[in-house]
BAFI-3210 file (N, C-alpha, C; in Angstrom, 3 decimals, decimal comma, padded with zeros to 6 digits):
// residues 79
n [1|2|3|4|5|6|7|8|9|10|11|12|13|14|15|16|17|18|19|20|21|22|23|24|25|26|27|28|29|30|31|32|33|34|35|36|37|38|39|40|41|42|43|44|45|46|47|48|49|50|51|52|53|54|55|56|57|58|59|60|61|62|63|64|65|66|67|68|69|70|71|72|73|74|75|76|77|78|79]
n.u [-005,807|-004,363|-004,386|-004,318|-002,999|-004,740|-003,197|-001,321|-002,579|-002,380|000,096|002,427|004,655|007,008|006,101|007,990|009,480|007,507|006,958|009,440|009,553|007,326|008,125|010,307|009,035|007,343|009,272|010,846|009,229|006,910|005,524|006,578|004,344|002,388|003,563|003,628|000,859|-000,117|001,346|000,547|-002,172|-002,382|-000,357|-000,132|-002,702|-004,402|-007,252|-008,652|-009,627|-008,189|-005,565|-005,870|-006,444|-004,022|-002,237|-003,333|-005,047|-007,841|-010,149|-010,825|-008,593|-006,716|-007,933|-007,859|-005,079|-004,318|-005,653|-004,287|-001,722|-002,153|-002,898|-000,531|001,164|-000,048|000,444|003,268|003,780|002,798|003,278]
n.v [021,548|021,518|023,962|024,327|026,736|028,171|028,555|026,558|024,165|022,300|020,931|019,021|016,363|016,565|015,059|013,217|012,490|011,264|009,058|007,703|006,976|005,277|003,232|002,222|001,236|-000,715|-002,442|-003,120|-003,556|-005,063|-008,386|-011,097|-012,187|-010,198|-008,061|-009,096|-009,448|-006,812|-005,403|-006,803|-006,195|-003,319|-002,329|-004,003|-004,273|-006,444|-008,401|-009,285|-011,867|-012,908|-012,847|-014,595|-016,990|-017,333|-017,695|-019,865|-019,781|-018,787|-016,134|-014,612|-014,866|-013,430|-010,913|-010,378|-010,397|-008,222|-006,157|-006,176|-005,510|-002,905|-001,643|-001,866|-000,334|002,208|002,537|002,664|004,867|007,088|010,377]
n.w [022,769|019,564|017,112|013,638|011,562|008,775|006,459|006,629|006,361|004,323|004,123|002,557|001,665|-001,042|-004,195|-005,299|-003,059|-001,526|-003,211|-003,185|-000,464|-000,332|-002,092|-000,639|001,679|000,549|-000,480|001,813|004,113|003,691|003,504|001,335|000,007|000,468|-000,913|-003,533|-004,104|-003,793|-005,784|-008,091|-008,238|-008,098|-009,836|-012,046|-012,786|-012,342|-011,321|-008,092|-008,249|-010,444|-009,435|-007,289|-008,651|-010,087|-007,942|-006,705|-004,527|-002,417|-003,294|-001,112|000,516|-000,938|-000,837|001,941|002,351|000,750|002,099|004,550|003,662|002,694|005,078|006,489|004,886|005,241|007,979|008,103|006,529|007,737|008,991]
ca.u [-005,880|-003,554|-005,067|-003,390|-003,392|-005,279|-002,170|-000,507|-003,457|-002,118|001,529|002,697|005,985|007,012|005,677|009,125|009,814|006,447|007,148|010,616|009,168|006,429|008,940|011,096|008,137|006,934|010,436|011,452|008,322|005,822|005,933|006,641|002,982|001,741|004,171|003,183|-000,561|-000,245|001,862|-000,283|-003,458|-002,271|000,559|-000,386|-004,113|-005,134|-008,324|-008,390|-009,916|-007,064|-004,421|-006,188|-006,277|-002,581|-001,570|-003,955|-005,682|-009,179|-010,196|-010,860|-007,205|-006,102|-008,556|-007,325|-003,661|-004,270|-006,070|-003,183|-000,632|-002,538|-002,827|000,887|001,651|-000,539|001,125|004,666|003,886|002,349|004,354]
ca.v [021,107|022,328|024,391|024,546|027,896|027,775|028,530|025,357|022,994|021,355|020,686|017,663|016,134|016,545|013,780|012,299|012,009|010,320|007,841|006,981|006,376|004,168|002,144|001,625|000,459|-001,909|-003,330|-003,547|-003,781|-005,993|-009,769|-011,405|-012,358|-008,885|-007,302|-009,673|-009,145|-005,371|-005,014|-007,407|-005,505|-001,888|-001,973|-004,834|-004,147|-007,704|-008,427|-010,210|-013,222|-013,341|-013,098|-015,815|-018,125|-017,476|-018,171|-021,105|-019,539|-018,217|-014,692|-013,992|-014,812|-012,302|-009,713|-010,191|-010,060|-006,854|-005,280|-006,100|-004,773|-001,494|-001,161|-001,753|000,844|003,394|002,662|003,067|006,121|008,228|011,237]
ca.w [021,403|018,667|015,891|012,531|010,769|007,471|005,417|006,816|006,408|003,240|004,030|002,077|001,126|-002,512|-004,770|-005,442|-001,712|-001,179|-004,002|-002,654|000,822|-000,610|-002,653|000,442|002,539|-000,210|-000,584|003,078|005,233|003,370|003,267|-000,095|-000,494|000,453|-002,001|-004,798|-004,294|-003,957|-007,096|-009,137|-008,328|-008,363|-010,905|-013,223|-013,109|-012,205|-010,323|-006,988|-008,738|-011,274|-008,544|-006,543|-009,556|-010,344|-006,727|-006,241|-003,232|-002,571|-003,464|000,216|000,984|-001,641|-000,277|003,296|002,197|000,235|003,188|005,519|003,022|002,683|006,458|006,838|004,171|005,939|009,278|007,925|005,785|008,547|009,466]
c.u [-005,100|-004,392|-004,025|-003,868|-003,800|-004,216|-001,219|-001,322|-003,146|-000,624|001,737|004,143|005,915|006,717|006,821|009,547|008,777|006,644|008,339|010,303|008,273|007,204|009,733|010,219|007,701|008,069|010,837|010,470|007,178|006,369|005,955|005,244|002,252|002,257|003,653|001,725|-000,753|000,194|001,018|-001,575|-003,293|-001,386|000,347|-001,854|-004,913|-006,253|-007,925|-008,618|-008,771|-005,842|-004,649|-005,983|-004,800|-001,844|-002,138|-004,554|-007,063|-009,092|-010,203|-009,451|-006,485|-006,634|-007,973|-005,847|-003,503|-004,630|-004,945|-001,996|-000,923|-002,461|-001,380|001,525|001,223|000,215|002,555|004,814|003,329|003,524|003,944]
c.v [022,070|022,697|024,712|025,750|027,469|027,721|027,335|024,070|021,948|021,132|019,226|017,568|016,186|015,136|012,779|011,712|010,975|008,995|007,023|006,303|005,160|002,975|001,440|000,755|-000,820|-002,920|-003,940|-003,991|-004,749|-007,408|-010,002|-011,521|-011,016|-008,049|-007,788|-009,325|-007,655|-004,926|-005,577|-006,633|-004,048|-001,546|-002,785|-004,816|-005,440|-007,556|-009,376|-011,646|-013,760|-013,684|-014,386|-017,050|-018,395|-018,088|-019,493|-020,979|-018,952|-016,698|-013,990|-013,902|-013,625|-010,992|-009,390|-009,772|-008,623|-005,858|-005,103|-005,326|-003,275|-000,895|-000,959|-000,548|002,123|003,618|003,179|004,410|007,316|009,098|012,039]
c.w [020,515|017,450|014,842|011,738|009,361|006,380|005,561|006,744|005,346|003,037|003,643|001,619|-000,392|-003,035|-004,867|-004,095|-001,276|-001,919|-003,504|-001,334|000,599|-001,173|-001,562|001,335|001,825|-000,241|000,765|004,161|004,952|003,228|001,755|-000,695|-000,565|-000,707|-003,354|-005,100|-004,572|-005,349|-008,229|-009,325|-008,737|-009,553|-012,174|-013,633|-013,054|-011,184|-009,198|-007,427|-009,597|-010,420|-007,775|-007,406|-009,838|-009,152|-006,220|-004,854|-003,476|-002,730|-002,106|000,823|000,350|-001,064|001,095|003,238|001,710|001,334|004,211|004,952|003,014|004,081|006,887|006,145|004,886|007,248|009,101|007,211|006,541|008,902|010,618]
res [x|x|x|x|x|x|x|x|x|x|x|x|x|x|x|x|x|x|x|x|x|x|x|x|x|x|x|x|x|x|x|x|x|x|x|x|x|x|x|x|x|x|x|x|x|x|x|x|x|x|x|x|x|x|x|x|x|x|x|x|x|x|x|x|x|x|x|x|x|x|x|x|x|x|x|x|x|x|x]
***
């Protein structure tokens, strides 16, 4: 098992690098629906119910789509 010295326990990429990576993943790796739901909820501040009404789908569809988008983001942003 590898142990990480305490002075290296909080190594992170600079914020601007993290943001650029996230933008690229949102743009290139998410489906159109995943991108739309993710941006509507996190950047426009809409609720799942509002997004569902706008799209004409159930709230559970929006919830499932958001969950899959977040999982995909996590998978592509691991380092």
